[in-house]
N, CA and C of each residue as an Amber inpcrd file, in Angstrom:
protein
   423
-180.4830000 -58.1570000 -23.7380000-179.2050000 -58.8570000 -24.6380000
-179.7180000 -58.6990000 -25.6850000-178.6700000 -58.0340000 -26.7440000
-178.4240000 -57.6810000 -28.1550000-178.1140000 -59.5130000 -28.9350000
-178.4780000 -59.7580000 -29.7540000-178.3470000 -61.0090000 -30.6880000
-178.8300000 -60.3770000 -31.6600000-177.8700000 -61.1660000 -33.0160000
-178.4140000 -60.6890000 -34.3300000-179.1280000 -61.3500000 -34.8610000
-180.1720000 -60.5660000 -35.6790000-181.5950000 -60.8100000 -36.1230000
-181.3410000 -62.1730000 -37.1300000-180.0720000 -62.5940000 -37.1870000
-180.1150000 -63.7320000 -38.1280000-179.1900000 -65.3180000 -37.4830000
-179.1060000 -65.1070000 -35.9440000-179.0950000 -66.5110000 -35.1440000
-179.9530000 -66.9650000 -34.8000000-179.7450000 -68.1940000 -35.2490000
-181.1030000 -69.2790000 -35.0580000-180.9750000 -69.9990000 -34.0590000
-180.3370000 -69.7600000 -32.9270000-179.9890000 -70.4300000 -31.8210000
-180.6460000 -69.6570000 -30.4790000-180.7720000 -68.8820000 -30.3490000
-181.4760000 -67.5960000 -29.7640000-182.0210000 -68.3640000 -27.8500000
-182.7550000 -69.3670000 -28.7110000-183.3170000 -70.1350000 -27.3020000
-182.0770000 -70.8860000 -26.2440000-181.2880000 -71.4680000 -27.0980000
-179.8970000 -72.0120000 -26.3120000-179.3530000 -70.9410000 -25.9860000
-178.9570000 -70.2130000 -26.1930000-178.2150000 -68.8890000 -25.6720000
-178.8940000 -68.3670000 -24.2890000-180.5330000 -68.0690000 -24.5510000
-180.9820000 -67.8470000 -23.0290000-180.5380000 -68.8740000 -22.2400000
-180.6960000 -70.3710000 -22.7200000-180.5060000 -70.9240000 -21.4230000
-179.1230000 -71.0250000 -20.5770000-178.4920000 -70.7560000 -22.0020000
-177.0090000 -70.8520000 -21.2350000-176.6320000 -69.5690000 -20.3130000
-177.2120000 -68.4530000 -20.9290000-177.3380000 -67.3590000 -19.9580000
-177.8810000 -67.1550000 -18.8440000-179.0720000 -68.1570000 -18.5830000
-180.0160000 -68.4600000 -17.5800000-179.1430000 -69.2790000 -16.4100000
-178.3700000 -70.2450000 -16.9380000-177.5230000 -70.9980000 -16.2950000
-176.1660000 -70.5670000 -15.3110000-176.0880000 -69.4930000 -16.2620000
-174.3490000 -68.6710000 -15.6070000-175.4030000 -67.7930000 -14.1910000
-176.2830000 -67.1480000 -14.9120000-176.7610000 -66.6460000 -13.5310000
-176.9180000 -67.2850000 -12.3990000-177.7440000 -68.4590000 -13.0150000
-177.9840000 -69.1330000 -11.4310000-177.1490000 -69.7500000 -10.6730000
-175.5090000 -69.9710000 -11.1940000-174.6850000 -70.5990000 -10.8110000
-174.2090000 -69.7110000 -10.1540000-174.1750000 -67.9660000 -10.3030000
-173.4950000 -67.3420000  -9.6550000-174.2880000 -66.7610000  -8.1430000
-175.4810000 -67.6700000  -8.1680000-176.2180000 -67.4620000  -7.1160000
-176.5650000 -65.8920000  -6.7540000-176.9270000 -64.7200000  -7.6190000
-177.1550000 -63.5690000  -7.7650000-178.5930000 -63.2170000  -7.2530000
-179.3850000 -64.0570000  -7.7680000-181.1350000 -63.8150000  -7.7140000
-181.5830000 -64.1400000  -8.9990000-182.9110000 -63.8820000  -9.1290000
-183.7810000 -63.9530000 -10.2850000-183.3120000 -62.5680000 -11.2510000
-183.0590000 -63.0710000 -12.4160000-183.2290000 -62.1160000 -13.6470000
-184.2120000 -62.6870000 -15.0730000-184.6650000 -61.6550000 -15.4190000
-185.2610000 -61.8680000 -16.6310000-184.4130000 -61.3680000 -17.2410000
-184.2440000 -62.2890000 -18.7100000-183.5280000 -62.0850000 -19.8720000
-184.1150000 -61.8280000 -21.3490000-183.8520000 -60.4480000 -21.6040000
-184.6480000 -59.7020000 -22.7960000-183.8870000 -59.7920000 -23.8370000
-183.9090000 -60.1680000 -24.9020000-183.2260000 -60.7170000 -26.6020000
-183.4730000 -59.5040000 -27.0760000-182.9660000 -58.7340000 -27.3530000
-183.2630000 -57.1180000 -28.4900000-182.2680000 -58.1730000 -29.9990000
-183.3940000 -58.2960000 -30.8490000-182.8670000 -58.5500000 -32.2480000
-182.4540000 -56.9150000 -33.0490000-181.3230000 -57.3750000 -33.4610000
-180.4470000 -56.5360000 -34.2080000-179.5960000 -56.2700000 -35.1870000
-180.0430000 -55.7230000 -36.3470000-179.3420000 -56.1020000 -37.7580000
-177.9670000 -55.9040000 -37.3650000-176.9310000 -56.6270000 -37.9800000
-175.5750000 -56.3150000 -37.6350000-175.6800000 -55.3250000 -39.0180000
-176.0250000 -55.0910000 -39.7700000-175.6760000 -54.2380000 -41.3010000
-175.6290000 -53.0870000 -40.6790000-176.8970000 -52.7980000 -40.5560000
-177.6580000 -51.3370000 -39.9220000-175.9740000 -50.9720000 -37.8440000
-175.8810000 -52.0900000 -37.7760000-175.2530000 -51.3400000 -36.2480000
-173.9190000 -51.1400000 -36.9420000-173.4050000 -52.3080000 -37.7440000
-171.9800000 -51.6260000 -38.4400000-172.4140000 -50.2690000 -38.9050000
-172.8810000 -50.2350000 -39.6960000-173.5440000 -48.4670000 -40.2220000
-173.1610000 -47.4230000 -39.4350000-173.8490000 -47.9870000 -38.6500000
-174.1110000 -46.6850000 -37.4370000-172.7140000 -46.6490000 -36.6900000
-172.1030000 -47.7820000 -36.3080000-170.7260000 -47.2420000 -36.6220000
-169.8390000 -46.7200000 -36.8620000-170.1080000 -46.7810000 -38.5580000
-168.7770000 -46.3940000 -39.1000000-169.5550000 -44.8720000 -39.5250000
-170.2470000 -44.8480000 -38.9760000-171.2770000 -42.9820000 -39.3120000
-170.8910000 -42.2620000 -38.2760000-171.3050000 -42.9060000 -37.1260000
-171.2020000 -41.7380000 -35.5700000-170.2160000 -40.8680000 -35.7670000
-168.6920000 -41.0830000 -35.9970000-167.8880000 -40.2150000 -35.9560000
-168.2010000 -39.1500000 -36.6810000-168.4280000 -39.5230000 -38.0020000
-169.4000000 -38.4170000 -38.8570000-170.3620000 -37.5520000 -38.4760000
-171.2270000 -38.2020000 -37.9330000-172.1900000 -37.2430000 -37.6430000
-171.8620000 -36.3620000 -36.4410000-170.7200000 -37.2460000 -35.6350000
-170.4670000 -35.8960000 -34.3020000-169.5680000 -34.9910000 -35.0030000
-168.5210000 -35.2790000 -35.7220000-168.0090000 -34.4480000 -36.1380000
-169.0060000 -32.8590000 -37.4090000-169.6150000 -33.8590000 -37.8560000
-170.8800000 -32.7110000 -38.2870000-171.7780000 -31.7880000 -37.5140000
-172.0600000 -32.4190000 -36.5400000-172.7360000 -31.5050000 -35.5960000
-171.9250000 -30.6310000 -34.5320000-170.0970000 -30.7980000 -33.8720000
-169.9190000 -30.2540000 -33.3520000-169.1020000 -28.8460000 -34.7990000
-168.8220000 -29.1330000 -36.0100000-168.7570000 -27.8940000 -36.6510000
-169.9140000 -27.2450000 -37.0280000-171.2060000 -28.0900000 -37.0640000
-172.2950000 -26.7860000 -37.2310000-172.6230000 -26.1010000 -36.1570000
-172.8750000 -26.6020000 -34.6720000-173.3130000 -25.7090000 -33.5860000
-171.7510000 -24.9130000 -33.2310000-171.1100000 -25.2370000 -33.2660000
-169.7360000 -24.1880000 -33.3620000-169.3790000 -22.7190000 -33.7050000
-170.1710000 -22.8620000 -35.0880000-170.0710000 -21.8210000 -35.7040000
-171.6760000 -21.2760000 -35.5930000-171.5150000 -20.2140000 -35.3410000
-173.0080000 -19.1070000 -34.9560000-173.1520000 -19.0460000 -36.3330000
-173.0880000 -18.4070000 -37.1430000-173.6580000 -18.0570000 -38.2620000
-174.4940000 -19.1690000 -38.6980000-174.4940000 -20.3230000 -38.9200000
-175.2370000 -21.2200000 -38.6140000-176.6340000 -21.4680000 -38.1380000
-176.3360000 -21.0220000 -37.2900000-177.6920000 -21.1270000 -35.7890000
-178.4890000 -22.6230000 -35.8590000-177.1400000 -23.5330000 -35.4670000
-178.0650000 -25.4090000 -35.5220000-177.8920000 -25.6350000 -33.8830000
-179.0160000 -25.7280000 -33.5410000-178.8420000 -26.1280000 -32.0620000
-178.9210000 -27.4540000 -31.5680000-179.2730000 -28.4340000 -33.1340000
-179.1660000 -29.6040000 -32.4180000-179.0600000 -30.4560000 -33.9700000
-178.1660000 -31.3910000 -33.9890000-177.8480000 -32.9550000 -35.0230000
-178.3570000 -34.1780000 -34.6420000-179.2810000 -34.9130000 -35.2250000
-179.5020000 -36.1610000 -35.2140000-179.2670000 -37.0270000 -36.2930000
-179.8330000 -38.6150000 -36.1910000-179.3060000 -39.3690000 -37.1150000
-180.2390000 -40.5580000 -36.4540000-180.5950000 -41.3510000 -38.0620000
-180.7370000 -42.4380000 -37.7860000-180.8690000 -43.3230000 -38.6760000
-180.9860000 -44.2700000 -39.2450000-180.6730000 -45.3700000 -40.2110000
-182.0380000 -46.7380000 -40.1540000-182.9790000 -46.1860000 -39.1530000
-184.1330000 -47.1030000 -39.4640000-185.0330000 -46.0090000 -39.8800000
-185.7640000 -45.9020000 -40.9410000-185.7630000 -46.8960000 -41.8560000
-184.6770000 -46.0240000 -43.0690000-183.8360000 -47.1830000 -43.6240000
-182.4480000 -46.5590000 -44.3700000-183.5530000 -45.5750000 -45.3130000
-182.6520000 -44.7100000 -45.7700000-181.2260000 -44.3870000 -45.7330000
-180.8680000 -43.9490000 -44.3620000-179.3130000 -43.8820000 -44.1440000
-179.0610000 -42.9410000 -42.6730000-179.5680000 -41.3540000 -43.5330000
-180.5170000 -41.2890000 -42.5240000-180.6340000 -39.7770000 -42.2010000
-180.1490000 -39.0720000 -41.8670000-179.9800000 -37.6940000 -41.6730000
-179.0210000 -36.8620000 -40.7960000-180.5330000 -35.4940000 -41.0380000
-181.0440000 -35.0150000 -39.2310000-181.4940000 -34.2440000 -39.1540000
-181.1700000 -33.1030000 -38.4740000-180.9950000 -32.0540000 -38.9540000
-180.2460000 -30.9730000 -38.0610000-181.3710000 -29.8720000 -37.8160000
-181.4930000 -29.4640000 -36.7420000-182.8490000 -28.4350000 -36.0150000
-181.5890000 -26.9120000 -35.8540000-182.2920000 -26.0280000 -36.5310000
-182.0040000 -24.6410000 -36.5130000-182.6730000 -23.7540000 -35.5360000
-182.7610000 -22.4690000 -35.3260000-183.2990000 -21.8920000 -34.4470000
-184.0680000 -21.0320000 -34.9140000-183.7620000 -20.6570000 -36.7310000
-184.5370000 -20.3300000 -37.2930000-186.0030000 -20.8260000 -38.0660000
-186.5380000 -19.5890000 -38.5190000-187.9490000 -20.0370000 -38.2780000
-188.0380000 -20.0520000 -39.9210000-188.8910000 -21.1280000 -40.5110000
-188.9530000 -21.0850000 -42.0160000-189.4900000 -19.5460000 -42.7630000
-190.1240000 -19.5370000 -42.1660000-190.3830000 -17.7780000 -42.5070000
-189.7500000 -16.6660000 -42.7500000-188.3220000 -16.9140000 -41.9650000
-187.4560000 -16.1190000 -42.2310000-186.7890000 -15.5400000 -43.7920000
-186.6750000 -14.5060000 -44.4680000-186.5920000 -14.6800000 -45.7600000
-185.2010000 -15.3500000 -45.9870000-184.0520000 -15.2280000 -44.9850000
-182.7810000 -15.6270000 -45.6810000-182.7910000 -17.4300000 -45.0480000
-183.9170000 -17.8380000 -44.5270000-183.9180000 -19.3420000 -44.2350000
-183.6060000 -20.4430000 -44.8610000-184.2660000 -20.1840000 -46.3850000
-183.8320000 -21.4390000 -47.4460000-182.2940000 -20.9600000 -47.5670000
-181.7380000 -19.9850000 -47.7840000-180.3200000 -19.7060000 -48.1060000
-179.6600000 -20.4480000 -46.9990000-179.9210000 -19.7410000 -45.2260000
-179.0570000 -20.9250000 -44.7440000-179.1720000 -22.6660000 -44.5770000
-180.4140000 -22.9030000 -45.1700000-180.7090000 -24.2140000 -45.1950000
-179.8850000 -25.1120000 -46.5600000-179.6600000 -24.3870000 -47.2870000
-178.8070000 -24.6660000 -48.6560000-177.2340000 -24.1330000 -48.2270000
-176.7620000 -23.5020000 -47.6780000-175.4320000 -23.5380000 -46.8860000
-175.1140000 -24.3260000 -45.8510000-175.8990000 -24.6700000 -44.9780000
-176.1560000 -26.2590000 -43.8830000-176.0460000 -27.1500000 -44.8750000
-176.6800000 -27.0270000 -45.9900000-176.7650000 -28.4560000 -46.5310000
-175.3640000 -28.5600000 -47.1380000-174.7380000 -27.8520000 -48.2560000
-173.4080000 -27.9270000 -48.6520000-172.4240000 -27.9210000 -47.8640000
-172.5170000 -27.7500000 -46.6010000-171.4890000 -28.0850000 -45.5890000
-171.2050000 -29.3190000 -45.4250000-172.1230000 -30.0780000 -45.2970000
-172.5980000 -31.4630000 -44.8570000-171.9900000 -32.3790000 -45.7890000
-172.8710000 -31.9670000 -47.0750000-172.4100000 -32.8690000 -47.9230000
-171.0700000 -32.5670000 -48.6090000-170.4800000 -31.8250000 -48.3900000
-168.7030000 -31.4370000 -48.7720000-167.6710000 -32.6070000 -47.5830000
-168.6290000 -32.2850000 -46.7440000-167.8960000 -33.0260000 -45.6710000
-167.5550000 -34.7040000 -45.3530000-169.2300000 -35.1720000 -45.9620000
-169.4290000 -36.4350000 -46.5640000-168.1920000 -36.6060000 -47.4370000
-168.2830000 -35.6550000 -48.3030000-167.7990000 -36.1290000 -49.5510000
-166.1480000 -36.3390000 -49.5260000-165.5810000 -35.7670000 -48.6360000
-164.3560000 -35.4680000 -48.0090000-163.0550000 -36.6180000 -47.9240000
-162.1450000 -36.8220000 -47.8360000-161.4850000 -38.2300000 -47.7580000
-161.6800000 -38.7630000 -46.7660000-161.7080000 -38.0440000 -45.7660000
-161.3720000 -38.7160000 -44.0900000-162.5950000 -39.6640000 -43.7460000
-164.1040000 -38.5750000 -44.4490000-165.4160000 -39.2490000 -44.2410000
-165.8260000 -40.1690000 -44.8650000-165.4840000 -40.2460000 -45.9850000
-165.8860000 -41.2050000 -47.2880000-165.4300000 -42.8250000 -47.1420000
-164.2680000 -42.7730000 -46.0770000-163.8710000 -43.9900000 -45.7600000
-164.8050000 -44.6620000 -44.9390000-165.6590000 -43.5210000 -43.8880000
-166.4780000 -44.3040000 -43.2020000-167.5810000 -44.8730000 -43.9180000
-168.5310000 -43.5970000 -44.5180000-169.4150000 -43.3650000 -45.1530000
-169.7080000 -44.9370000 -46.3370000-168.8250000 -45.2370000 -47.0750000
-168.5810000 -45.7460000 -48.0080000-169.2450000 -44.9710000 -48.9570000
-170.3630000 -45.8200000 -49.4890000-170.9090000 -45.5370000 -50.1660000
-173.0120000 -45.2550000 -50.4350000-172.8700000 -45.5910000 -48.3690000
-174.3030000 -45.4180000 -48.1440000-174.8330000 -44.4900000 -49.0260000
-175.8480000 -44.8430000 -49.0350000-177.1310000 -43.8240000 -49.4390000
-177.4890000 -43.0410000 -48.5440000-177.8250000 -41.6480000 -48.5540000
-178.0480000 -40.7620000 -47.1070000-179.3130000 -39.7500000 -47.5730000
-179.7880000 -39.1180000 -46.2300000-180.3240000 -38.3600000 -46.6960000
-180.3800000 -37.1990000 -45.7880000-180.0920000 -35.7370000 -45.9690000
-180.2080000 -34.7930000 -45.1440000-181.8090000 -34.0960000 -44.9140000
-182.1820000 -33.4700000 -43.8190000-183.0740000 -32.9960000 -43.4500000
-183.0230000 -32.0490000 -42.6000000-183.2700000 -30.1140000 -42.9740000
-182.8790000 -29.2650000 -42.1250000-184.4030000 -29.2050000 -41.8160000
-184.0190000 -28.9050000 -40.3680000-185.5770000 -28.7860000 -39.7860000
-185.3380000 -27.4450000 -39.0510000-186.5260000 -26.2540000 -39.1570000
-186.4140000 -24.6870000 -38.4420000-186.7790000 -25.5970000 -37.1170000
-186.8280000 -25.0450000 -36.0110000-187.3810000 -25.5160000 -34.7960000
-188.7580000 -24.8230000 -34.3280000-188.9940000 -23.3890000 -34.7290000
-189.6180000 -22.6200000 -34.3950000-190.9560000 -23.0890000 -34.7760000
-191.4650000 -23.5450000 -36.5180000-192.6840000 -23.9900000 -36.6640000
-192.3940000 -25.1950000 -36.9230000-191.0700000 -26.4300000 -36.9750000
-191.2180000 -27.1920000 -37.4000000-191.1480000 -27.4670000 -38.8140000
-191.0170000 -26.8850000 -39.8110000-191.0550000 -27.0370000 -40.7770000
-189.6040000 -27.8320000 -41.6560000-190.0820000 -29.0360000 -42.8170000
-188.3580000 -28.8960000 -43.0080000-188.5080000 -27.9660000 -44.6160000
-186.9940000 -27.4800000 -44.3940000-186.7910000 -26.3750000 -45.6820000
-186.1570000 -26.9720000 -46.3890000-185.3560000 -28.0960000 -46.0580000
-184.2430000 -28.5970000 -47.4220000-184.5070000 -30.0510000 -47.0060000
-184.6240000 -31.1060000 -48.1290000-184.2960000 -32.4030000 -47.6760000
-183.5790000 -32.8040000 -49.3820000-182.1170000 -33.7050000 -49.1040000
-182.0280000 -34.1790000 -49.9410000-181.3470000 -35.6460000 -50.1480000
-181.5690000 -36.2380000 -50.7990000-181.3410000 -37.7770000 -50.6380000
-180.3370000 -37.9660000 -51.7370000-178.9050000 -38.3630000 -51.4310000
-177.8940000 -39.3130000 -51.6050000-177.1960000 -40.4970000 -51.6510000
-176.3110000 -41.0310000 -52.4960000-176.3760000 -41.0000000 -53.7290000
-177.8490000 -41.8660000 -54.3310000
């Protein structure tokens, strides 16, 4: 069960849930409580469609050689990780990393994405899969 990390009555909530389960005669259940940071959850919900669009855009264009896009806001700031099939030793790797980074920044700064990301700080990391080295990393704003 997910409960806000600011909820002071977790014990009482667990008891109510336990009583409801018992009243339904569906057997024994243990109740696990996961405390969540609601601000982080809200941020994740806002960013999810933006990240999805970035992933679709990058992976649909073969020139970017992107094989995956991930994200995390634990710890802050929101971090977008982009994995490619290029080795960091490739002479054009840095140029490709810069191109990917620019595309992502331009999209995040677009009118439609800006509504979702607001003024959240974020970090973009471009990781090259063959040797797992970070080629580009930028934190904004």
